[in-house]
Residue frames as a rotation matrix with the C-alpha (Angstrom) as fourth column:
UNK 1
0.086 0.812 -0.577 -21.57
-0.486 0.540 0.688 -36.55
0.870 0.221 0.441 9.68
UNK 2
-0.363 -0.159 0.918 -22.47
-0.926 0.170 -0.337 -38.00
-0.102 -0.973 -0.209 13.07
UNK 3
-0.852 0.039 -0.522 -22.94
-0.062 0.983 0.174 -41.70
0.520 0.181 -0.835 13.68
UNK 4
-0.137 0.883 0.449 -26.57
-0.945 -0.253 0.208 -42.47
0.297 -0.396 0.869 14.57
UNK 5
-0.725 -0.153 0.671 -27.71
-0.496 0.792 -0.355 -45.45
-0.477 -0.591 -0.651 16.66
UNK 6
0.193 0.866 0.461 -30.57
0.004 0.469 -0.883 -46.23
-0.981 0.172 0.087 14.26
UNK 7
-0.754 -0.353 0.554 -30.87
0.508 0.221 0.833 -47.11
-0.416 0.909 0.013 10.62
UNK 8
-0.266 0.649 -0.713 -32.75
-0.486 -0.729 -0.482 -44.61
-0.832 0.218 0.510 8.46
UNK 9
0.244 0.474 0.846 -34.94
0.406 0.742 -0.533 -46.45
-0.881 0.474 -0.012 5.94
UNK 10
0.966 0.221 0.133 -34.45
0.215 -0.403 -0.890 -43.86
-0.143 0.888 -0.437 3.22
UNK 11
0.715 -0.695 0.076 -30.94
-0.603 -0.668 -0.437 -42.61
0.354 0.267 -0.896 3.92
UNK 12
0.515 -0.542 -0.664 -29.18
0.409 0.836 -0.366 -45.56
0.754 -0.083 0.652 5.56
UNK 13
0.554 -0.411 -0.724 -26.35
0.768 -0.083 0.635 -44.96
-0.321 -0.908 0.269 8.03
UNK 14
-0.432 -0.899 -0.066 -24.25
0.764 -0.404 0.504 -42.78
-0.480 0.167 0.861 5.76
UNK 15
0.032 0.569 -0.821 -26.97
0.007 -0.822 -0.570 -40.34
-0.999 0.013 -0.030 4.61
UNK 16
-0.889 -0.224 -0.398 -26.86
-0.408 -0.005 0.913 -41.70
-0.207 0.975 -0.087 1.06
UNK 17
0.080 0.987 -0.140 -30.26
-0.951 0.033 -0.307 -42.22
-0.299 0.157 0.941 -0.56
UNK 18
-0.494 -0.197 0.847 -30.88
-0.143 0.979 0.144 -45.97
-0.858 -0.050 -0.512 -0.72
UNK 19
-0.986 -0.019 -0.163 -31.70
-0.164 0.130 0.978 -47.38
0.002 0.991 -0.131 -4.17
UNK 20
-0.546 0.838 0.020 -35.21
0.831 0.538 0.143 -48.67
0.109 0.094 -0.990 -3.31
UNK 21
0.116 0.599 -0.792 -36.16
0.684 -0.627 -0.373 -45.08
-0.720 -0.499 -0.482 -2.41
UNK 22
-0.838 -0.545 0.042 -34.98
0.404 -0.566 0.719 -43.33
-0.368 0.619 0.694 -5.62
UNK 23
-0.588 0.667 0.457 -38.37
0.433 -0.217 0.875 -43.00
0.683 0.713 -0.161 -7.34
UNK 24
0.340 0.741 -0.580 -40.20
0.900 -0.077 0.429 -42.39
0.273 -0.668 -0.693 -4.08
UNK 25
-0.247 -0.536 -0.807 -37.77
0.718 -0.660 0.219 -39.61
-0.651 -0.525 0.548 -3.13
UNK 26
-0.961 -0.097 0.259 -38.44
0.262 -0.616 0.743 -37.85
0.088 0.782 0.618 -6.43
UNK 27
-0.156 0.983 0.095 -42.20
0.552 0.007 0.834 -38.14
0.819 0.183 -0.544 -5.91
UNK 28
0.223 0.236 -0.946 -41.99
0.973 -0.111 0.202 -37.00
-0.057 -0.965 -0.254 -2.28
UNK 29
-0.613 -0.569 -0.549 -40.19
0.547 -0.806 0.224 -33.79
-0.570 -0.163 0.805 -3.20
UNK 30
-0.845 0.399 0.355 -42.96
0.142 -0.472 0.870 -32.89
0.515 0.786 0.342 -5.64
UNK 31
0.007 0.908 -0.419 -45.64
0.776 0.259 0.574 -33.31
0.630 -0.329 -0.703 -2.94
UNK 32
-0.076 0.109 0.991 -47.02
-0.415 -0.907 0.068 -30.57
0.907 -0.406 0.114 -0.73
UNK 33
-0.900 -0.340 -0.273 -46.34
0.086 0.474 -0.876 -31.41
0.427 -0.812 -0.398 2.97
UNK 34
-0.633 0.737 0.238 -49.75
-0.683 -0.386 -0.620 -29.99
-0.365 -0.555 0.747 3.95
UNK 35
0.181 0.692 -0.699 -51.44
-0.897 0.408 0.171 -32.39
0.404 0.596 0.694 1.52
UNK 36
-0.366 -0.398 -0.841 -49.54
-0.059 0.912 -0.406 -35.32
0.929 -0.099 -0.357 3.00
UNK 37
-0.990 0.045 0.136 -50.58
-0.138 -0.050 -0.989 -34.32
-0.038 -0.998 0.055 6.52
UNK 38
-0.209 0.975 -0.077 -54.21
-0.954 -0.221 -0.205 -34.09
-0.217 0.030 0.976 5.34
UNK 39
0.137 0.206 -0.969 -53.96
-0.577 0.812 0.091 -37.57
0.805 0.546 0.230 3.80
UNK 40
-0.807 -0.463 -0.368 -52.53
0.056 0.559 -0.827 -38.86
0.588 -0.688 -0.425 7.11
UNK 41
-0.774 0.580 0.254 -55.51
-0.502 -0.318 -0.804 -37.40
-0.386 -0.750 0.537 8.99
UNK 42
0.088 0.821 -0.564 -57.93
-0.979 0.175 0.101 -38.90
0.181 0.544 0.819 6.43
UNK 43
-0.225 -0.254 -0.941 -56.36
-0.227 0.953 -0.203 -42.32
0.948 0.168 -0.272 6.84
UNK 44
-0.984 -0.170 -0.056 -56.56
0.022 0.198 -0.980 -42.10
0.178 -0.965 -0.191 10.64
UNK 45
-0.440 0.895 0.080 -60.23
-0.815 -0.360 -0.454 -41.06
-0.377 -0.265 0.887 10.46
UNK 46
0.170 0.456 -0.874 -60.98
-0.781 0.603 0.163 -43.98
0.601 0.655 0.458 8.14
UNK 47
-0.639 -0.461 -0.616 -59.23
0.021 0.790 -0.613 -46.31
0.769 -0.404 -0.495 10.59
UNK 48
-0.911 0.343 0.228 -61.41
-0.311 -0.208 -0.928 -44.97
-0.271 -0.916 0.296 13.41
UNK 49
-0.116 0.949 -0.293 -64.61
-0.977 -0.162 -0.139 -45.32
-0.180 0.270 0.946 11.37
UNK 50
0.325 0.215 -0.921 -63.84
-0.602 0.798 -0.026 -48.89
0.730 0.562 0.389 10.27
UNK 51
0.903 0.122 0.411 -62.50
-0.422 0.420 0.803 -50.03
-0.075 -0.899 0.431 13.64
UNK 52
0.504 -0.818 -0.278 -58.86
0.354 0.490 -0.797 -50.60
0.788 0.303 0.536 12.69
UNK 53
0.317 -0.281 0.906 -57.81
-0.780 -0.620 0.081 -50.25
0.539 -0.732 -0.416 16.31
UNK 54
-0.067 -0.315 -0.947 -56.33
0.365 0.875 -0.317 -52.17
0.929 -0.366 0.057 19.21
UNK 55
0.849 0.288 0.443 -56.45
-0.319 -0.389 0.864 -52.13
0.421 -0.875 -0.238 23.00
UNK 56
-0.364 -0.931 -0.015 -53.51
-0.421 0.179 -0.889 -52.29
0.831 -0.317 -0.458 25.38
UNK 57
0.645 0.667 -0.372 -54.75
-0.028 0.507 0.861 -54.95
0.763 -0.545 0.346 27.76
UNK 58
0.212 -0.534 -0.818 -53.47
0.904 0.426 -0.043 -55.13
0.371 -0.730 0.573 31.31
UNK 59
-0.891 -0.443 0.102 -53.41
0.385 -0.854 -0.349 -51.36
0.241 -0.271 0.932 31.70
UNK 60
-0.349 0.792 -0.500 -56.01
0.592 -0.227 -0.773 -49.30
-0.726 -0.566 -0.390 33.47
UNK 61
-0.019 0.308 -0.951 -56.09
-0.512 -0.821 -0.255 -46.96
-0.859 0.482 0.173 30.47
UNK 62
-0.644 -0.240 0.726 -56.78
0.323 0.776 0.542 -49.78
-0.694 0.583 -0.422 28.01
UNK 63
0.252 0.757 -0.603 -58.62
-0.310 -0.527 -0.792 -47.44
-0.917 0.386 0.102 25.70
UNK 64
0.632 0.068 0.772 -58.98
0.644 0.506 -0.573 -48.15
-0.430 0.860 0.276 22.04
UNK 65
0.026 -0.716 -0.698 -56.04
-0.237 -0.683 0.691 -46.88
-0.971 0.148 -0.187 20.01
UNK 66
0.806 0.167 -0.568 -55.42
-0.573 -0.018 -0.819 -46.53
-0.147 0.986 0.081 16.31
UNK 67
0.647 -0.654 0.391 -53.11
0.682 0.726 0.085 -49.01
-0.339 0.211 0.917 14.67
UNK 68
0.068 -0.679 -0.731 -49.90
-0.056 -0.734 0.676 -47.04
-0.996 -0.005 -0.088 14.08
UNK 69
0.497 0.166 0.852 -49.86
0.820 0.231 -0.524 -45.92
-0.284 0.959 -0.021 10.48
UNK 70
-0.194 -0.614 -0.765 -47.48
0.073 -0.787 0.613 -43.71
-0.978 0.063 0.197 8.55
UNK 71
0.806 0.554 -0.208 -48.53
-0.114 -0.200 -0.973 -42.23
-0.581 0.808 -0.099 5.21
UNK 72
0.236 -0.824 -0.516 -44.87
-0.970 -0.163 -0.182 -42.45
0.066 0.543 -0.837 4.17
UNK 73
0.949 0.237 -0.206 -44.22
-0.241 0.970 0.005 -46.10
0.202 0.045 0.978 3.21
UNK 74
0.090 -0.908 0.408 -41.29
-0.562 0.292 0.774 -48.28
-0.822 -0.299 -0.485 4.14
UNK 75
0.668 0.097 -0.738 -39.92
-0.731 0.271 -0.626 -49.65
0.139 0.958 0.252 0.90
UNK 76
0.205 -0.548 0.811 -38.46
-0.325 0.743 0.585 -53.13
-0.923 -0.383 -0.026 0.85
UNK 77
-0.286 -0.381 -0.879 -36.51
-0.948 -0.019 0.317 -54.24
-0.137 0.924 -0.356 -2.19
UNK 78
0.604 0.520 -0.604 -37.33
-0.666 0.745 -0.025 -57.49
0.437 0.417 0.797 -3.97
UNK 79
-0.156 -0.755 -0.637 -34.15
-0.050 0.650 -0.759 -59.14
0.987 -0.087 -0.139 -2.69
UNK 80
-0.842 -0.109 0.529 -34.94
-0.506 -0.184 -0.843 -58.07
0.189 -0.977 0.099 0.88
UNK 81
0.097 0.970 0.224 -38.52
-0.991 0.115 -0.073 -59.33
-0.096 -0.215 0.972 0.56
UNK 82
0.359 -0.041 -0.933 -37.32
-0.391 0.901 -0.190 -62.72
0.848 0.433 0.307 -0.70
UNK 83
-0.667 -0.682 -0.301 -35.23
0.059 0.355 -0.933 -63.08
0.743 -0.640 -0.196 2.45
UNK 84
-0.766 0.392 0.509 -37.90
-0.641 -0.421 -0.642 -61.66
-0.038 -0.818 0.574 4.76
UNK 85
0.169 0.932 -0.320 -40.73
-0.905 0.276 0.325 -63.76
0.391 0.235 0.890 3.39
UNK 86
-0.086 -0.262 -0.961 -38.94
0.059 0.962 -0.268 -66.93
0.995 -0.079 -0.067 4.50
UNK 87
-0.946 -0.308 -0.096 -38.68
0.126 -0.081 -0.989 -65.58
0.297 -0.948 0.115 8.06
UNK 88
-0.514 0.834 0.203 -42.28
-0.857 -0.485 -0.177 -64.40
-0.049 -0.265 0.963 8.08
UNK 89
0.252 0.597 -0.761 -43.54
-0.616 0.706 0.350 -67.75
0.746 0.381 0.546 6.80
UNK 90
-0.466 -0.502 -0.728 -41.45
0.256 0.712 -0.655 -69.53
0.847 -0.491 -0.203 9.45
UNK 91
-0.961 0.118 0.252 -42.96
-0.278 -0.443 -0.852 -67.39
0.011 -0.889 0.458 12.22
UNK 92
-0.100 0.991 -0.084 -46.50
-0.987 -0.088 0.135 -68.08
0.126 0.096 0.987 11.02
UNK 93
0.151 0.086 -0.985 -45.80
-0.209 0.976 0.054 -71.83
0.966 0.198 0.165 10.83
UNK 94
-0.798 -0.513 -0.316 -44.36
0.216 0.247 -0.945 -71.66
0.563 -0.822 -0.087 14.37
UNK 95
-0.698 0.618 0.361 -47.47
-0.709 -0.527 -0.470 -69.85
-0.100 -0.584 0.806 15.68
UNK 96
0.263 0.831 -0.490 -49.73
-0.852 0.439 0.286 -72.47
0.453 0.342 0.823 14.08
UNK 97
-0.143 -0.394 -0.908 -47.57
0.080 0.910 -0.407 -75.30
0.986 -0.131 -0.099 15.46
UNK 98
-0.967 -0.190 0.167 -47.75
-0.123 -0.221 -0.967 -73.75
0.221 -0.956 0.191 18.92
UNK 99
-0.319 0.927 0.199 -51.54
-0.942 -0.287 -0.174 -73.45
-0.104 -0.243 0.964 18.75
UNK 100
0.255 0.356 -0.899 -51.85
-0.513 0.838 0.186 -76.99
0.819 0.414 0.396 17.44
UNK 101
-0.577 -0.557 -0.598 -49.82
0.225 0.595 -0.772 -78.22
0.786 -0.579 -0.218 20.39
UNK 102
-0.896 0.260 0.361 -51.85
-0.444 -0.479 -0.757 -76.18
-0.024 -0.838 0.545 22.90
UNK 103
0.013 1.000 -0.017 -55.11
-0.989 0.011 -0.150 -77.61
-0.150 0.019 0.989 21.57
UNK 104
0.557 0.143 -0.818 -53.82
-0.398 0.910 -0.112 -81.18
0.729 0.388 0.564 21.22
UNK 105
0.357 -0.447 -0.820 -50.93
0.544 0.813 -0.206 -82.86
0.759 -0.373 0.533 23.05
UNK 106
0.912 -0.005 0.410 -49.78
-0.259 -0.783 0.566 -79.82
0.318 -0.622 -0.715 25.07
UNK 107
0.527 -0.794 -0.302 -46.19
0.754 0.601 -0.263 -81.01
0.391 -0.089 0.916 24.94
UNK 108
-0.185 -0.617 0.765 -44.90
0.134 -0.787 -0.603 -77.51
0.974 -0.010 0.228 25.61
UNK 109
0.407 0.404 0.819 -46.75
-0.767 -0.335 0.547 -77.54
0.495 -0.851 0.174 28.95
UNK 110
0.994 -0.007 -0.105 -45.72
0.053 0.893 0.446 -81.11
0.091 -0.449 0.889 29.81
UNK 111
0.265 -0.964 0.034 -42.09
0.717 0.173 -0.676 -80.19
0.645 0.204 0.736 29.08
UNK 112
0.313 -0.088 -0.946 -42.36
0.859 -0.398 0.322 -77.33
-0.404 -0.913 -0.049 31.58
UNK 113
-0.624 -0.579 0.524 -41.61
0.763 -0.595 0.251 -74.63
0.166 0.557 0.814 29.00
UNK 114
-0.576 0.548 0.607 -44.86
-0.361 -0.836 0.413 -72.78
0.733 0.018 0.680 29.71
UNK 115
-0.930 0.298 0.214 -46.88
-0.122 0.298 -0.947 -73.02
-0.346 -0.907 -0.241 32.94
UNK 116
-0.621 0.748 0.233 -50.30
0.770 0.528 0.358 -74.57
0.145 0.402 -0.904 32.38
UNK 117
0.095 0.682 -0.726 -51.97
0.749 -0.529 -0.399 -71.56
-0.656 -0.506 -0.561 34.06
UNK 118
-0.599 -0.368 -0.711 -50.45
-0.136 -0.828 0.544 -69.22
-0.789 0.422 0.446 31.50
UNK 119
-0.945 0.312 -0.097 -52.56
-0.028 0.221 0.975 -70.99
0.325 0.924 -0.200 28.88
UNK 120
-0.452 0.832 -0.323 -55.65
0.828 0.526 0.196 -72.04
0.333 -0.179 -0.926 30.84
UNK 121
0.006 0.445 -0.895 -56.19
0.736 -0.608 -0.298 -68.59
-0.677 -0.658 -0.331 32.39
UNK 122
-0.905 -0.358 -0.230 -55.59
0.100 -0.705 0.702 -66.71
-0.414 0.612 0.674 29.14
UNK 123
-0.095 0.938 -0.334 -58.76
-0.361 -0.345 -0.867 -65.05
-0.928 0.038 0.371 27.80
UNK 124
-0.029 0.029 -0.999 -57.86
-0.996 -0.084 0.027 -66.11
-0.083 0.996 0.032 24.27
UNK 125
-0.950 -0.312 -0.005 -57.62
-0.312 0.950 0.026 -69.81
-0.003 0.026 -1.000 25.18
UNK 126
-0.004 0.985 -0.174 -60.76
-0.981 0.029 0.189 -71.67
0.192 0.172 0.966 24.09
UNK 127
-0.533 -0.259 0.805 -61.07
-0.583 0.803 -0.128 -75.00
-0.613 -0.537 -0.579 25.97
UNK 128
0.468 0.790 0.395 -63.80
-0.183 0.524 -0.832 -76.17
-0.865 0.317 0.390 23.58
UNK 129
0.629 -0.327 -0.705 -61.14
-0.767 -0.115 -0.631 -76.09
0.126 0.938 -0.323 20.82
UNK 130
-0.289 -0.751 0.594 -59.14
-0.773 0.549 0.319 -78.89
-0.565 -0.367 -0.739 22.47
UNK 131
-0.370 0.027 0.929 -58.90
0.243 0.968 0.069 -81.71
-0.897 0.251 -0.365 19.96
UNK 132
0.744 0.667 -0.047 -60.36
0.168 -0.255 -0.952 -79.66
-0.647 0.700 -0.302 17.12
UNK 133
-0.426 -0.826 0.370 -58.41
0.612 0.038 0.790 -79.71
-0.666 0.563 0.489 13.85
UNK 134
0.250 0.539 -0.804 -59.24
-0.254 -0.765 -0.592 -76.59
-0.934 0.352 -0.055 11.81
UNK 135
0.939 0.138 0.315 -59.32
0.254 0.338 -0.906 -76.86
-0.231 0.931 0.282 8.00
UNK 136
0.641 -0.750 0.166 -55.79
0.098 -0.135 -0.986 -77.19
0.762 0.648 -0.013 6.67
UNK 137
0.241 -0.544 -0.804 -54.43
0.953 0.289 0.091 -77.09
0.183 -0.788 0.588 10.23
UNK 138
-0.567 -0.417 0.710 -54.52
0.390 -0.895 -0.214 -73.28
0.725 0.156 0.670 10.09
UNK 139
-0.014 0.498 -0.867 -55.42
0.993 -0.096 -0.071 -71.61
-0.119 -0.862 -0.493 13.38
UNK 140
-0.066 -0.134 -0.989 -54.29
0.257 -0.960 0.113 -68.13
-0.964 -0.246 0.098 12.41
UNK 141
0.322 0.283 0.903 -55.75
0.931 0.077 -0.356 -66.82
-0.171 0.956 -0.239 9.19
UNK 142
0.696 -0.169 0.698 -54.68
0.093 -0.943 -0.321 -63.25
0.712 0.288 -0.640 9.87
UNK 143
0.439 -0.655 -0.615 -51.31
0.887 0.206 0.413 -62.64
-0.144 -0.727 0.672 11.49
UNK 144
0.972 -0.174 0.155 -49.79
-0.151 -0.977 -0.150 -59.26
0.178 0.122 -0.976 12.25
UNK 145
0.422 -0.903 -0.084 -46.07
0.906 0.421 0.027 -59.39
0.011 -0.087 0.996 11.68
UNK 146
0.928 -0.214 -0.304 -43.87
-0.148 -0.963 0.227 -56.50
-0.341 -0.166 -0.925 12.74
UNK 147
0.504 -0.822 0.266 -40.64
0.763 0.279 -0.584 -55.84
0.405 0.497 0.767 10.90
UNK 148
0.857 -0.371 -0.357 -37.81
-0.056 -0.757 0.651 -53.93
-0.512 -0.538 -0.669 12.54
UNK 149
0.707 -0.676 0.208 -34.91
0.361 0.092 -0.928 -52.90
0.608 0.731 0.309 10.32
UNK 150
0.801 -0.489 -0.345 -31.62
0.268 -0.222 0.937 -52.61
-0.535 -0.843 -0.046 12.16
UNK 151
-0.207 -0.879 -0.430 -29.34
-0.276 -0.369 0.888 -52.06
-0.939 0.302 -0.166 9.19
UNK 152
-0.047 0.173 -0.984 -29.00
-0.997 -0.073 0.035 -52.57
-0.066 0.982 0.176 5.47
UNK 153
-0.127 0.070 -0.989 -30.41
-0.483 0.867 0.123 -56.04
0.867 0.493 -0.076 4.88
UNK 154
-0.897 -0.204 -0.392 -30.82
0.230 0.542 -0.808 -56.69
0.378 -0.815 -0.439 8.64
UNK 155
-0.147 0.927 0.345 -34.29
-0.617 -0.359 0.701 -57.20
0.773 -0.110 0.624 10.08
UNK 156
-0.944 0.166 0.285 -36.05
-0.133 0.599 -0.789 -58.63
-0.302 -0.783 -0.544 13.07
UNK 157
-0.424 0.871 -0.249 -39.34
-0.235 0.160 0.959 -60.38
0.875 0.465 0.136 12.32
UNK 158
-0.906 0.121 0.405 -41.54
-0.408 0.000 -0.913 -60.11
-0.111 -0.993 0.050 15.41
């Protein structure tokens, strides 16, 4: 067995099937790979039709791209989700606090942590929102959070 630099969601570091994947593993082995590939293509086509895409801004080839999607799910145990949800909620609160500051006191700019031009020249900055308090203080109703697993029970919340 060779040591790998990455953590395999299903098999871990030691090539032992992880408990959260037991039932899924059994199901997966009963499935036809061609059917799974067809389902992947169907999902991608649905994403295209409904506009579930993104652009890579700042590049000359900023064409519309599909949101990366894998028909094979990443399974997170209940205990892992309990831990992760705290980090995810913290990140969302931090994003909302940042936006509140940008549209109100701008302390982060006054403290010199972010240059004013980085905010004022940003296409997403809306000067007419300065001083506006959205309902519940929530600026971000939809937030895309990326999870990166680096080991058993170890994640980065981006």
